[in-house]
N, C-alpha and C positions, 0 to 999 in steps of 0.2 A: 442397637441405636446409640448406646453410650460410646462404643468404639468409633462410630462414624462421627459423632460430635467432637470427640477428642481429636480425631484426625483433622477435622476442619480447623479447630482452634490451634493445633500445632502448626498447621499450614499458615494460619494468619500470623502466628508468632514468628514464623520464618521470615515474614515480610511481604506485605501486600505489594510493596514497591517492586518486587521482582517482576511482577506482571505489568503493573500500571505504569512503571517508568521505563520499562525496557524499550529498546529501539526496535522491537520486532513488531511486525504487523500482526497483532493478535486480533482475529476477526470475531466480533461478537456473534454468537450463534452460527459460526462459520461451518459449512459443510466440510467433510473430511478432505474434499478435493480442493479446497481453497488454496490459491497460490498467488502470485503476482505481487507485490509491492514490498517491500523492503522496509527497513527502518534504520535510521541512525539517530543519534542523540538529538539532532535538530529536528528531525522528523517524527522510505517506504513504511513490509512494514506493510505501524497492528497488530488498542489491542487488535491487531490485524494480521495478514498472512505474513509472512516472513519477517526477516529483518527488513518489509516494505518500507525501506527508507529511500530517501533520495540518495545521493552519493555520500561517501563518508564526510562527516562534518568535522571541522568547518571547511567550507570551500569558498574561496574568494572569487566571485564572479566578475566584479568590476569595481573600480575605485568609486564609482557613482551608484553602486547598487543601493536599493531602497533600504532605509533603516526602519524596519518594521518590528515592533515588539510582539513576540509570540506569547499568547496567554499560557500560563503554566497549568497543567492538568489539575493541580490541587486547588486552583482558584475558581474552577468552573463548577460552583455549587449552585447550579440553576436547573430548572426543569427541562426535560427533553424538548427540543425545537423552540424553546422560549426566546431565542435570539433572532427568530424570523419575524420580520415586520411587514405588514401588508403594503403592497406597492401597486403602481399602475403599469400597464403594459408599455405606455409611452415613456416610463422612467427607465426602462431597460436599455442600457447603453449598447447599441448594436442591433436592437430590434425596433428602435424608435424612428427609423428612417421613413420618410413619407413615400418614397418610391419602393424600396425593397430592403430587406435586412442585409447587414454587412456580412452575413454568413450564408453559405449554401446549405440550407437546412436539410436538403435531400441526402447530404453526406452524413448527417447525424441520425437519420431515420433508422438505418439498420441497427445502430446501437440502442435506440429506444425499443426496437422490437426485441432485442436481447433482454432488456430490462423487463419487458412484458412477459417473457418466458418464465421469469421468476415471480412476477407480481400478479399475474392474471387471476390467480385463485384467492387473492387477498381481498376482503370485502371493499376496502377503500379504493382499490385499484381495478376491480373487475370491470366496471363500466367503461373507464377510459381505455383499457386495453382491448375491450370488445370493439369500441369505436375505432381504434387504431387498425384492428384486423379488418374491419369493414372498409376503411379507407384503402387499405392494401388491395382488397378485392376489387374495388372500384377503379383502381389505377394500375392494375397488374403489378402490384408490389413496388411501384415507382412513383409515389406522390411527389409533386414538385414543391418548391419552397412556399409558394403561395398557399397551396392546399394544406401543407403541414402547419404553417403559421395559423391559418384559420382553424384547424383542428385544435391546436393548443389553446387559442384564445376562447374557443367555444366550451372547452372542457376543463380548463385549468385556471386557477388563480395564481398570481405571481407574488412572491415575497422577496424582500431584500434581506440578505444576511447581514448581521452586525456582530461585532465582538462584545465581550462582556462590559467593556468600557464605553460602549455606544458607537465606536468608530465603524465606518462603513468600508474601510480598506484593510486588506490583510495580505498575507504572504502566499505566493503561488510558486511552488517548486516543481521539479519534473522527475520522472523515473522511467525506466526502460527495461527491456528484456535482452540480456546479453546472449550472444551466440558463442559457444565455447567448444573446444575439441574434446572428444571422449571416446570411450569404448565400453562394451559390455564385459570385456575380459581384462583382468588386471595384467599389466606387463610393466617392463622397465619404463616405457614411454608413458603409459597411462597407469599411474600408481596412486592417485589421490581419490579416495572413494566419496561418493555421495551416499549418505546413510538414510534408509527408511526409518520411520519412527520406531524407537525401541519399544519392546513389549513391556518393559518395566517402568516406563514413564507414566507418572500419575498426574492428572490435571484436576485441580479442585476449583470449581466455580464458587465464588463468594457471595453473589447477590441473593442466593436462596435464603441465607441467614441475615444478610445485611444489605437491604435494598440500595443504600447509598454507594455500595461497591459494585453496582451494575457495570458489566463489561470487565470486571477485574477477576483475575485468576492467579493461582500460584501452581507451580509445577515442582515435582520432586520424585523421589522413589522411596518405597517402603523398606525399612530395615526393622524387622520384627513388626511391631504395631506403631512405629513412629515414621513420620514423613520427614525425610532429610533432603537437602538440596541435591539436585541431579548432578551428574558428572559435568565438569566444565570442559571448555575447548581443549585444554592441555591433556586432560585425562582421556577424552574421546579420541584425540588424534595420536595418542601414544602407540607404540608398536604393539603393545598388549592391550589394545582398546577393549574396554568392558562391553562394548556393543558389537564386537566382531561377529560377523554373520549377517548383519543387516545391510551390507553393501549391495547396491544394485546397478551401479554404473561407476566408471572410473574416468577421471579428468586428468589432462596432461600437466596442468599447472595449478599448484596449491593456491596461488593468489587469485586465480579465476574462481576457484571454489569459494574463497572468502567473499569476493564481490558478488557472486551468485547468491550467497546467503543474504547479502545486503539488499539486493533487488527483489529476491523472493521467488523468481521464476526465470526460466531460460530455455534456450534451445541448445541441445548437445548434438554437435555435428560428428557423426561417425565416419570412419574411413570408407565405409561402403556407400556413402552418400546419403544415408538415412539421417533424418533429423528426429531426435527424441525430445519431446516436450516434457520438461520437469517442472514441478511446482511445489510450493510450500506445503508441508504436511503438519509440522509442529516445531516446537522450539524447546530448549532445555531449561528455560525459566531464569537464566542468569541475565543480568542487565547488560545492555550493549555499552561498550567502551570504545570510543572513536580512536582508531589508530592514527588517523590524520591529525587529530588534535594532539595526540601523544608525541608524534614526530615534530610538531611545531614546538611543543613545550621543551623538547630535548634539543631544539635548535638544529634538527636534521633537515627540516623543510621550513619554508616561509608560508604564511597564510595564502599567498598568491599562487603557490604551486602545490598545495596539499590537496589536489584533486585526485581522481582515480588514476589518471595517466601519470601525474606527478609521483604518486605512491608507487606505481608499477616501475617507474624509472629508478626510484630509490632502491627498490627491491633488486633490480638488475645489478646495481652497483654495490649492494650489501647483502649478498645471498646468505652469508653466515649469520646475519642478525634477523632473518625473516621469521624463524620459528618463535623466537622470544617475543618479537613484535606482535605476531598474531595471537599468542597466548595471553597478551594483555587484554584481549577482548574475550571474556569467558563465555559470552553468548554463542550458541550454536544452533543452526537451523537444520531440520530434517526435511527430506524431500520425498516426493512420490512421482512415478511416471504417470503422465496424463494421457488420455486417449489420443490417438493419432487423428490428424485432420482438423483439430480445433483452429478457428480463425484467430485466436489469441489466447493468452494465459487466462486462467480463471481468477476472477476477483472475489472480494468478500461476499458479493451477492450470489456467487456460485455459478455465474455465467461467463463465457469468454468476453474479454474486454477488447475493444477495437482501438487501433492506433489513432491518437489525436482526437478521440471522441469519448474517452473515459477519464474520470478523475477519482482520486482517493479523497475522502472527506472524513470529518468527525461525525459518526452516526448519531451522536448525542444531539447534534444541531441540524443535520441534514439527513432526511430519511434515505436509506439505501435504495437505489434504483431510480430515484427521482431525476427528472431532467433538470439541469441547471444551466444557466447562461453565464458564461465567464467573460469578463472584460479585463484584459491584462495586456502585456506586451510580449513580443518575441524574446527568447532567451538572450540576456545580455544586450538588450536593444530597447529602443523607444518605439519601434514599429508596432502598431496596434495588433492585438490578437484577440478577436471577439468570436466566441464559438458556443454553439449549443453542445453541451456535453452531458454525460450520464454519470451520476454518482454511484459507481459500481464497485468501489474498492475502499479500503480503509488503511490506516498506517499508524504504527505506534507513536510516531512523532507528529502525526496530523491531528492536531488538537486545537479546538476553538471554532468560533462561528464562521470566520472568514479565513479558511486555511484549506488549501487544496494541493494535491500532487497530480500533475498533468502527465498522462501516460503517452510517451512519444513513439512506442512501438519497439521493434527488435533490431539489434545490430549496432554497429559502430556509429553510424550517423545519428540514430536515435539516442545513443549514449552520450554523444557530444552535446546534443541539445539539452538532454536531461541534466547533464553536469553543469551546464552554463545557466540553467534557469533558476533565478531567485528574484522574482519580480513582484511588484505591488499589483493588486488586483481587487476587483469587486465581483460579487457573486449574487445572482438572483436564482431562486428556487421555484420551480413550477410544481404545484400540487393540485390533485383533483379537487373540484369544487366541493365535493363531499368530505374532504379532509379538513376537519375542524380542529384548529389549534386551541389548546387549553390556555 
């Protein structure tokens, strides 16, 4: 017992901030299979899966992008879900039309059924998920928008999200799942490994001793009876890597590995035509340091072109500087191969997330799995984007009452939308009527 307590206090001494401030999606109570989202210092990512950040920060989307203050994690000393305020259905921007909603709710229904796969056995969600299954049976699994809206209004109450300062508008960003080239066998072409979680990585959850540190954790490795920081990126990617033997797939481009770690999940395209779905498994505990911001500080890039594509172009022109640049971010994400045939990557809820119907949220303020209605605009645009979404993921930089990361799907087109998205938005949360907020 004394040894365990000593270990915890050593871990705390090492710095709670390694977990709480990292740009990794550290998912609270996440299943081992959690993956999907990314993290950057603005943000994928999570405490959630991967570095579930959006794209490397800072990314300038537009000269007219909204100036939205993001609440700092240290400021959020409030009770869970306490920033949700009761609202009326007619208040929801996008569901208040007299004729029909501005969204085709039938396209969101499969995502809601994914949530129910994880929530159906939880007391507060059992009844509404049973009602959803009954509606499926009555409609041959294809309820229309009118039936879905009636279902939600009969079984759910609606709440408006707010920020700690009382504001009702917040920041909406995007993330995606990259498709990259790889092989199960190392070769000159495919030489950059994805590593499975090392066997000597130790994770210490802190809320068992300190309730105020809920969702906080530190990671390290044992040296004797002391917990010391885990190996950083430079050490892990050295020729004599201390975790050699944990490789399970190889990628052709090291910069793709880096951005895969930021997004937290991806599809690896093999030469055989097979696609291997890989997802976040764990992280080394070091804080994320944005290489985009570093390049701006060095005068190598401007804020306008410090996007993923801008950084990749810089890499092509400066190959000899790449390793030193990447090593400035000591954070490192470990992956696992996910089951074949999933309709999407696994989010913090532990279910596959569907393109354009899932968001990452701060689980302190929005219950995981809950339906949410999002009113924002298209990436780098003023065109309205009003959607029924599911809060199925989290992200290390997704902090605050009105803060969401919109999952755009897989591939280059999704990546372009995710990289361009930095919009103002409002969020309403739908909770079962038996869900009583304290």
